[in-house]
C-alpha positions as CSV (number, residue, x, y, z in Angstrom):
1,M,30.1,7.8,-11.7
2,S,31.4,6.0,-14.8
3,E,29.4,5.5,-18.1
4,L,27.0,3.3,-17.3
5,P,26.8,-0.4,-19.2
6,S,24.2,-0.9,-21.8
7,K,23.1,-4.3,-20.0
8,P,22.2,-4.4,-16.9
9,Y,25.7,-4.5,-14.6
10,P,25.5,-7.4,-11.7
11,G,28.2,-5.4,-9.6
12,P,27.4,-2.4,-7.4
13,L,28.2,0.7,-8.6
14,S,30.5,3.1,-7.0
15,L,29.1,6.2,-5.5
16,S,31.1,9.3,-3.6
17,D,29.7,9.8,-0.2
18,E,27.2,12.9,-1.4
19,L,25.7,10.9,-3.7
20,R,24.8,8.4,-1.0
21,E,23.6,10.9,1.1
22,Q,21.3,12.1,-1.5
23,L,19.8,9.2,-2.2
24,E,19.1,8.4,1.1
25,L,20.9,5.1,1.2
26,E,21.5,3.0,4.1
27,A,25.3,2.4,5.1
28,N,25.2,-1.2,3.9
29,D,22.8,-0.2,0.8
30,S,24.6,-0.5,-2.9
31,L,22.8,0.2,-6.4
32,R,23.2,-1.7,-9.3
33,V,22.0,-0.8,-12.9
34,L,18.5,-2.9,-13.9
35,Q,18.2,-1.1,-17.3
36,R,19.1,2.1,-19.2
37,D,18.3,4.0,-22.5
38,V,18.7,7.4,-23.7
39,R,16.9,9.0,-21.0
40,T,16.7,6.9,-18.3
41,V,18.3,4.6,-16.1
42,L,16.6,2.3,-13.8
43,L,18.5,1.5,-10.9
44,E,18.0,-1.3,-8.1
45,R,18.8,-0.8,-4.3
46,V,20.0,-3.8,-2.6
47,R,20.7,-4.4,0.6
48,E,21.3,-7.3,3.5
49,T,17.5,-8.1,3.7
50,S,16.3,-7.7,0.3
51,G,14.1,-10.4,-0.1
52,F,13.8,-11.4,-3.7
53,A,16.8,-11.4,-6.0
54,V,15.5,-10.2,-9.5
55,P,16.5,-12.6,-12.3
56,W,19.6,-10.8,-14.2
57,D,19.7,-13.2,-17.0
58,R,16.3,-11.9,-18.2
59,D,15.0,-8.8,-19.7
60,L,12.9,-6.4,-17.7
61,V,9.6,-5.5,-20.3
62,L,7.7,-3.9,-17.7
63,S,8.0,-1.3,-15.1
64,A,4.7,0.7,-13.9
65,N,3.1,2.5,-11.1
66,V,0.1,0.8,-9.7
67,R,-1.6,3.7,-8.9
68,A,-2.2,4.2,-13.1
69,F,-2.1,0.8,-13.4
70,P,-3.6,-1.5,-10.9
71,L,-2.2,-5.2,-10.2
72,A,-5.1,-7.0,-11.6
73,D,-4.9,-5.2,-14.8
74,V,-1.1,-5.7,-15.0
75,L,-1.5,-9.6,-13.9
76,S,-4.6,-9.7,-16.5
77,M,-2.3,-8.6,-19.3
78,L,-0.1,-11.1,-19.0
79,H,-2.0,-14.0,-18.6
80,R,-4.0,-13.0,-21.8
81,A,-0.2,-12.3,-23.2
82,N,0.3,-15.9,-22.1
83,K,3.7,-14.7,-20.3
84,S,6.2,-16.4,-18.4
85,G,8.5,-14.2,-16.0
86,F,8.9,-12.8,-12.9
87,L,6.8,-10.0,-11.5
88,L,8.0,-8.0,-8.3
89,F,5.8,-5.5,-6.3
90,G,7.0,-3.4,-3.6
91,Y,5.7,-0.4,-1.8
92,A,7.1,0.9,1.5
93,D,8.5,-1.9,3.3
94,H,6.1,-4.7,1.5
95,E,7.6,-6.7,-1.2
96,K,5.4,-9.5,-3.1
97,A,6.6,-11.6,-6.1
98,V,4.6,-13.7,-8.3
99,Y,6.5,-16.4,-10.8
100,L,4.3,-17.0,-13.9
101,H,4.7,-19.9,-16.5
102,R,2.6,-18.9,-19.7
103,G,-0.1,-16.7,-18.2
104,E,-0.2,-18.7,-15.4
105,V,0.8,-18.4,-11.8
106,V,3.3,-21.2,-10.7
107,F,4.4,-19.5,-7.3
108,A,4.3,-16.3,-5.1
109,A,6.2,-15.3,-2.3
110,S,5.7,-12.0,0.5
111,N,7.9,-10.5,3.0
112,Q,5.1,-9.9,4.9
113,G,4.3,-11.4,8.3
114,V,0.6,-11.8,7.6
115,D,1.3,-13.7,4.8
116,R,3.5,-16.4,6.1
117,L,2.3,-20.3,5.7
118,G,1.7,-20.9,9.5
119,E,-0.9,-17.7,9.6
120,C,-2.3,-18.5,6.0
121,L,-3.1,-22.4,7.7
122,F,-4.7,-20.7,10.5
123,R,-7.0,-18.6,8.9
124,S,-8.3,-21.3,6.5
125,G,-8.8,-23.3,9.5
126,I,-6.4,-25.9,8.7
127,L,-4.3,-25.2,11.8
128,T,-5.6,-24.7,15.2
129,L,-4.1,-21.8,17.0
130,E,-2.6,-24.4,19.7
131,Q,-0.7,-26.3,16.5
132,L,0.6,-23.1,14.6
133,Q,1.5,-21.9,18.5
134,D,3.8,-25.3,19.0
135,A,5.3,-24.9,15.4
136,E,6.1,-21.4,15.9
137,R,8.1,-22.3,19.0
138,R,9.7,-25.2,16.8
139,W,10.7,-23.0,14.0
140,S,13.9,-21.6,13.3
141,P,15.5,-19.3,10.3
142,N,17.1,-22.4,9.0
143,A,14.2,-24.6,9.5
144,R,10.9,-24.5,7.4
145,L,7.5,-24.6,9.1
146,G,6.0,-27.0,6.3
147,K,8.5,-29.3,7.4
148,I,8.1,-29.2,11.0
149,L,4.6,-29.6,11.0
150,V,5.0,-32.8,8.5
151,E,7.5,-34.2,11.0
152,R,4.9,-33.7,13.8
153,N,2.3,-35.6,11.8
154,V,0.1,-32.4,11.7
155,L,0.2,-32.0,8.5
156,T,0.5,-35.0,5.8
157,P,2.9,-34.0,2.3
158,R,-0.3,-33.9,0.7
159,E,-2.3,-31.3,3.0
160,L,1.2,-29.1,2.8
161,W,1.0,-29.2,-0.9
162,N,-2.7,-27.9,-0.6
163,G,-1.7,-25.5,2.1
164,V,0.7,-23.8,-0.2
165,K,-1.0,-23.5,-2.9
166,L,-3.7,-21.9,-0.7
167,Q,-0.7,-19.4,0.4
168,V,0.2,-18.9,-2.8
169,E,-3.6,-17.9,-3.6
170,E,-3.7,-15.5,-0.8
171,I,-0.6,-13.9,-1.5
172,V,-1.8,-12.9,-5.3
173,R,-5.1,-11.9,-3.6
174,S,-3.8,-9.4,-1.5
175,L,-2.3,-7.8,-4.4
176,F,-5.0,-6.0,-5.8
177,A,-6.2,-4.0,-2.4
178,Y,-2.9,-2.2,-3.1
179,T,-3.5,1.6,-4.4
180,E,0.3,2.9,-4.2
181,G,3.3,0.7,-5.2
182,S,5.6,-0.2,-8.2
183,V,5.6,-3.3,-10.0
184,H,8.4,-4.5,-12.2
185,F,8.2,-7.6,-15.0
186,W,11.3,-9.7,-16.4
187,E,10.0,-11.6,-19.1
188,G,10.9,-15.3,-19.1
189,E,11.1,-18.5,-17.4
190,V,12.5,-18.1,-13.7
191,Q,12.8,-21.2,-11.7
192,P,11.2,-20.5,-7.8
193,D,12.1,-22.4,-4.6
194,N,8.7,-23.8,-5.2
195,V,6.4,-25.1,-8.2
196,V,2.4,-25.5,-7.5
197,R,-0.1,-26.1,-10.0
198,L,-2.8,-23.7,-8.5
199,T,-6.4,-24.9,-7.7
200,L,-8.0,-21.8,-9.5
201,P,-6.9,-20.8,-13.1
202,T,-5.1,-17.1,-12.9
203,R,-8.2,-16.2,-14.9
204,K,-10.4,-16.9,-11.9
205,L,-7.9,-16.0,-9.2
206,I,-8.0,-12.4,-10.2
207,S,-11.6,-12.3,-10.0
208,Q,-11.7,-14.1,-6.5
209,G,-9.0,-11.2,-5.5
210,L,-11.2,-8.5,-6.4
211,R,-13.9,-9.6,-4.5
212,R,-11.7,-10.3,-1.5
213,R,-10.4,-6.8,-1.9
214,D,-13.8,-5.1,-2.0
215,E,-14.3,-7.4,1.4
216,L,-11.4,-6.5,3.1
217,L,-11.8,-2.5,2.4
218,K,-15.3,-2.7,3.4
219,F,-13.9,-4.3,6.6
220,L,-11.0,-1.5,7.1
221,A,-13.7,1.3,6.8
222,A,-15.9,-0.4,9.1
223,L,-12.8,-0.4,11.6
224,E,-12.0,2.8,11.2
225,D,-15.5,3.9,12.4
226,P,-14.8,6.2,15.0
227,A,-17.6,4.4,17.2
228,V,-15.5,1.2,16.8
229,R,-13.6,-0.3,19.6
230,L,-11.3,-3.5,19.7
231,E,-10.9,-5.1,23.0
232,I,-8.3,-7.6,23.5
233,M,-9.2,-11.2,25.0
234,G,-6.8,-13.3,26.9
235,T,-3.6,-13.8,26.4
236,G,-3.9,-12.0,22.9
237,A,-1.6,-12.5,20.4
238,D,0.5,-15.2,22.1
239,G,2.2,-17.4,18.9
240,L,1.6,-15.6,16.6
241,S,3.7,-13.3,14.2
242,G,5.9,-9.9,15.3
243,N,3.7,-7.9,13.6
244,A,0.2,-9.2,15.8
245,H,2.2,-9.4,18.8
246,R,2.9,-5.6,17.9
247,L,-0.7,-5.0,17.1
248,C,-1.9,-6.6,20.4
249,D,0.5,-4.5,22.6
250,Q,-1.0,-0.8,21.2
251,L,-4.2,-2.4,21.3
252,K,-4.1,-2.9,25.0
253,E,-3.5,0.7,25.3
254,T,-5.9,2.3,22.8
255,P,-9.0,0.5,21.6
256,Q,-8.7,2.6,18.4
257,F,-7.7,0.5,15.3
258,T,-6.3,3.8,13.2
259,V,-4.4,4.8,16.4
260,A,-2.6,1.5,16.9
261,C,-1.7,0.7,13.7
262,H,0.4,4.3,13.7
263,A,1.7,3.2,16.8
264,A,2.8,-0.5,15.6
265,G,4.1,0.7,12.3
266,L,1.6,-1.4,10.4
267,D,-0.2,0.3,7.5
268,P,-3.9,0.2,7.8
269,L,-4.5,-3.5,5.2
270,S,-2.1,-5.4,6.9
271,G,-3.8,-4.1,10.1
272,A,-6.9,-5.3,9.0
273,R,-6.1,-8.7,7.9
274,I,-4.2,-9.1,11.2
275,V,-7.5,-8.2,13.2
276,Q,-9.6,-10.6,11.1
277,M,-6.4,-13.4,11.9
278,L,-7.1,-12.3,15.7
279,R,-10.5,-12.4,15.3
280,L,-10.4,-16.1,14.5
281,A,-8.2,-16.9,17.2
282,G,-10.3,-15.5,19.7
283,S,-8.1,-12.6,20.7
284,V,-9.8,-9.5,19.9
285,Q,-13.5,-8.7,20.1
286,I,-15.1,-5.6,17.9
287,E,-17.7,-3.7,19.7
288,R,-19.5,-0.2,18.6
289,V,-20.1,2.4,20.9
290,D,-22.8,5.0,20.7
291,D,-22.1,8.3,19.2
292,E,-22.0,10.4,22.2
293,A,-19.4,8.1,24.1
294,A,-17.3,7.9,20.9
295,A,-17.6,12.0,20.8
296,E,-16.7,11.9,24.9
297,A,-13.7,10.4,24.1
298,G,-12.0,12.6,21.8
299,T,-10.1,10.7,20.0
300,D,-12.1,9.5,16.8
301,P,-9.3,7.7,14.4
302,G,-10.4,9.3,11.3
303,T,-9.7,12.9,13.1
304,A,-6.3,13.1,11.7
305,L,-7.4,12.4,8.4
306,A,-10.6,14.6,8.5
307,E,-7.8,17.4,9.7
308,L,-5.7,17.0,6.6
309,I,-8.5,17.0,4.4
310,K,-10.1,20.6,6.2
311,G,-6.6,22.0,6.4
312,L,-5.5,21.2,2.1
313,L,-9.1,22.4,1.3
314,S,-8.4,25.6,3.1
315,L,-5.3,26.2,1.6
316,M,-7.0,25.9,-2.3
317,A,-9.6,28.5,-0.7
318,E,-6.9,31.0,1.2
319,L,-4.8,30.8,-2.5
320,A,-7.7,31.0,-5.0
321,T,-9.6,34.2,-2.9
322,P,-6.9,36.7,-4.9
323,L,-7.4,35.0,-8.5
324,V,-11.5,35.5,-8.2
325,A,-10.9,39.0,-6.5
326,T,-8.7,39.6,-9.9
327,D,-10.6,37.3,-12.1
328,G,-14.3,36.8,-10.8
329,A,-15.4,33.8,-9.2
330,E,-17.0,32.4,-12.8
331,A,-13.8,32.5,-14.6
332,V,-11.9,30.8,-11.5
333,Q,-14.5,27.9,-11.3
334,E,-14.3,27.0,-15.2
335,R,-10.3,27.0,-14.8
336,M,-10.9,24.6,-11.3
337,T,-13.5,22.7,-13.4
338,V,-10.7,21.7,-16.0
339,L,-7.9,20.9,-13.5
340,L,-10.4,18.7,-11.5
341,E,-11.4,16.3,-14.5
342,D,-7.9,16.4,-14.7
343,T,-6.2,15.6,-11.3
344,A,-9.6,12.9,-11.2
345,S,-8.3,11.0,-14.1
346,R,-4.9,10.2,-11.7
347,Y,-7.0,10.3,-8.7
348,P,-10.2,8.8,-9.5
349,E,-11.1,7.6,-5.9
350,L,-10.9,10.6,-4.2
351,L,-12.2,13.0,-7.1
352,A,-14.3,11.4,-9.7
353,D,-17.8,12.6,-10.6
354,V,-17.1,15.7,-8.1
355,E,-18.8,18.7,-7.8
356,L,-17.1,21.8,-7.3
357,G,-18.7,24.4,-5.5
358,F,-18.8,28.1,-5.5
359,A,-15.6,29.7,-7.2
360,G,-13.6,26.2,-6.9
361,G,-14.3,24.7,-3.7
362,L,-14.7,21.3,-2.5
363,D,-17.2,19.7,0.2
364,P,-14.7,18.8,3.1
365,A,-17.3,16.0,4.0
366,E,-17.7,14.3,0.2
367,I,-14.1,14.4,0.0
368,E,-13.5,12.5,3.6
369,A,-16.2,10.1,3.2
370,R,-14.5,9.2,-0.6
371,A,-11.1,9.1,1.3
372,R,-11.9,6.5,4.2
373,K,-13.5,4.0,1.4
374,I,-9.1,4.2,-0.1
375,G,-7.4,1.6,0.7
376,G,-3.3,1.3,1.6
377,D,-2.0,5.1,2.8
378,R,-5.0,7.5,2.5
379,E,-3.2,10.3,3.9
380,R,-0.6,10.1,1.4
381,Y,-3.0,9.3,-1.3
382,V,-5.1,12.6,-0.4
383,R,-1.9,14.7,-0.3
384,S,-0.8,13.4,-3.3
385,A,-4.5,14.4,-5.2
386,L,-5.5,18.0,-3.5
387,G,-1.4,18.7,-3.2
388,E,-1.6,18.7,-7.2
389,M,-4.5,21.2,-7.5
390,I,-2.8,23.2,-4.6
391,T,0.6,23.2,-7.0
392,Y,-1.3,24.6,-9.9
393,L,-3.2,27.3,-7.9
394,E,0.4,28.6,-6.6
395,F,1.8,28.3,-10.4
396,E,-1.5,30.5,-11.7
397,L,-0.5,33.0,-9.0
398,R,3.1,33.1,-9.9
399,N,2.3,33.7,-13.1
400,H,-0.7,35.5,-13.1
401,P,-0.4,38.8,-15.4
402,R,-2.8,41.4,-13.3
403,I,-1.3,40.1,-10.1
404,D,2.0,42.3,-9.5
405,D,3.0,41.0,-6.0
406,P,1.9,36.9,-5.8
407,D,4.5,36.7,-2.7
408,V,2.3,38.8,-0.6
409,Y,-0.1,35.7,-0.9
410,L,2.3,33.0,-1.1
411,D,3.9,34.0,2.2
412,A,0.7,34.3,3.8
413,V,0.2,30.6,3.4
414,E,3.5,29.3,4.2
415,G,2.5,28.6,8.0
416,L,-0.5,26.4,6.6
417,R,1.1,24.4,3.9
418,A,4.3,23.8,6.0
419,T,2.1,21.9,8.5
420,L,0.3,19.9,5.7
421,D,3.8,18.3,4.7
422,I,3.0,18.7,0.8
């Protein structure tokens, strides 16, 4: 690769086939340099389906991991600093953008179907299901849904204006439920396709968004209860987005929320928002069965998470056993306490204030209860947190001065480790 430019380079980089494979780029993907300094180079993956163009004529001044810097904190900081610019959030296939002017949100956009204008207007009661279905049938990629609604006298231009403001607020509020992902901010005036003056100032929008986040997470926890079943009513999701259709199709096969979301390729948070919309449409009914019936079904939607936690903690115990045999339980407990405190600083939702058991063990029931309350990809979060502790134990084994052959112990747990995908 040729020497990289010191400033953002608008053209794609020339990459060998080997490098493309190492970077796991798809056939039509290309890379551009966003920023470089002495130690790091930040690249943008560009593909035909990329949702938002980054502002190349503005300075990239902030990049952060949402796990360490929640989006509510980032947006609050930009608001207090009176910043103007373009904020881009990404997680898996989710991409959302927020435009700010002097610290206030003036527009937001999302590539998620659940954030589309029609769905937002339906959830707020501005559109009936029949009106949304009619507008969806008339929509085409070259047409704006809002224009269709105005042309058919469903909304006045003023009502559409208020509806777009509501959509922007909903997109911003939805950001605060993410516990994984990355965020970047380019400073400077950036003109979006539309500009709206929100009813709520950004400070109140953040406060309200955090309350909505807590409500959504409580609803998600209820949906993932092993005793909860979802029953599709009537025609299901006719007239709604493709994601709603996919989730409805899977719920017809299984009434369990987590299983249906996984089969539909949806993350739990998006799935919960879709279920909220389906309830408004009368397309889904939520029921709770007794504990015996749930046990007889044998398909607890939390089983995968519980089994993962059980496996990870078992691996930790296996790795700690030779250390306890060599140094004693008290010494290992002290080291594990320090390790837990350090890991909890990065994964507080799972590990903050957790107490260790004998020889540094963790209670699977407590870890599972905490994990169920985490938004986003729970399994990934759990793997990262407990995997960090497992990696430390493996390091101790390999470097312990009184353990002559650590490979004996590491080889013994290799099969278990492989099943846990860490």
